[in-house]
Phi, psi and omega in degrees: 000311177292327177298315173302318174303308182288330187264344181233310182288315187294308173306322179293318173289326169297315173303314180287326176301314177300310180299314181296329177289316178291327177287322178300309179303313169297325173297317177301319176290324183283325185271336187305308174312328177273358172266008177258130183258109179055043177080356184246123184284160182290319178216169176289324174305306178298326175296322176292323181282335176279337186246339190258118179303309189291323178293318184297319184289323175289328175295316177294319176301311175301323176301312183296315181297313174306315182294321174298314181303313180297317177292328184275319188254333187251011187282117183277166183282130177086013176264182187306321181245057184291151176287144181274138179298131182274148174272116181271145176285145177274160178306338179298323185277356189269123175275144181161190186274000000 
């Protein structure tokens, strides 16, 4: 039971949480300019994301990095984007001394 939790459900939860964080960060960058009313932002954080170009660019880069991290490290077996099984070479096929 714990083996299935460790091998399938935990990577699946981490994969979805990391992709969700990346989506939330990119969504904040996309929606922040819409949340300013008459030049006055809803909060200081929203105003920072709405007006500062460097913060927006850094947040988009961080979102892309989180998405890549999710696909490289947390992709569980049997999930939507599952890894393809590798064909391991048998000892007969290895060249050497």
